[in-house]
Phi, psi and omega in degrees: 000316180296322177295320180297316177299316178299316180298319182293314177298321181294324177295324179280351184286344177280123186307318183279331170296318179296323178296319177297317179297320180293322178299312180295329173293317179296325182269001178305135011264017179299150168250129186247147174284157182301322181299316179294319178299316179297317184293317183295320186266358179069038180256153169292149181304316181295322180292316178303319181298320179294317182292321179295323179295319182295317181293323179289324178296329180263009174065015175288332172228162179235153178239151176219153180262134174229100187066241178264000186257148169256129183249141183242143175213164180285142180265099182293328175303311180295320179300319178294324177296318177299313180296318176299320178295330178283330188242012183302330177235047187304119176059016179049047176082359179273078181299335180293345180270349183259140180296132184303325183294338177295315178290330176300322181291326182283339182285111182238015184261343182271137178287162176301142180295150179280098183202180176273121189267147172266127184234134177235132174256129184240135173221173179291321185254340187053047182239342183212286191298311181292327176293322173302313182300310181301317183290312183298313184293320177301316180284336182280323187206057181298335182281348184244342187223136165266117191246137180223164175215158181200164178237153181274346176283151184286331178225134177201165180223155176298135178284129185301326178292326180289321176297315179300321179298312181296320177298319181293338179267003176086017179276147173280117184251009189294331180264358184284141174204154177281133185232150173266151182299337181301333178296340184250009181247001180271170189293331182276353183290150177299145178278125184277144172260330179221137177230120180245129171263133184243012171219146184296322182302315179296320181289335179291334187284142174278122181237151178293154181297139179284141177301136179083357181046070176296157173290132183244155178215137172255112180243065183298134180228150178301144182278110180291338180300332184273358180298141181239166181117204178285168179299325177299317180292325178292319179297325177297321179297318179292324179295318181294317180294315179303313183295321179299313181291324175297322178297318182294319182288330173298317176295320181296315182289343178276354180292150179270085186292336180282340185248339183275134172282174186300317182294319178292327179289323177294319180296318181295324179291319175298318179297321179293325175296336181274353187293151178269003174057031178273000000 
């Protein structure tokens, strides 16, 4: 067991192998093809293949075949083993030597507190998908959630097709505006309980840890803004994205927040992200 732990830590000690591993963790529970991994990290295909092979051999990531493609994803069971191996005899019982927030993260037996939760939806542009998330969840359960959205790009505007879609569904859009993520990273910003990325590009980016370690979910959806064709075809793309996100949020709001512990809640959110939204 010690040798296995050493091998895994040695594999992660290489900066670019670590970058591949971190990307797959950020995109969890997605499984990514090697080509996308190489593109996101700016690696040659052959180089990415070598790194993926090393990570697979130590079981830090797993691969599966889908048609002619090999897809890679983080192996959460192994990651739990690595963390357990690192802290199994943490400080030899000297809890006063360990930072309190570390133990807070390890406690997964307590249910989420009965309160009104803060939820943030993140996309690259904050023009459509994250705006949909903010609006749908607010109208669906305003009594249980304070809902926000933001984009990682410095400048963006609400997409007119997104605004039209929300209006056609009867949502109040008078308070909607495009926001940058920087609004939610200062000391005065509300502390988030849940952070959802709804586009792959935003999930690919390395971001600083959120205060309080909120539960995170990656619910990547196709970008309707990129739809081409007639206005009717574009509206259909926005309709499909709206419907998919509404389905996921319906499942999210149905979760038993008072009885699920943090680990179970995270798994449920990951499972919702894997749904095909049919």
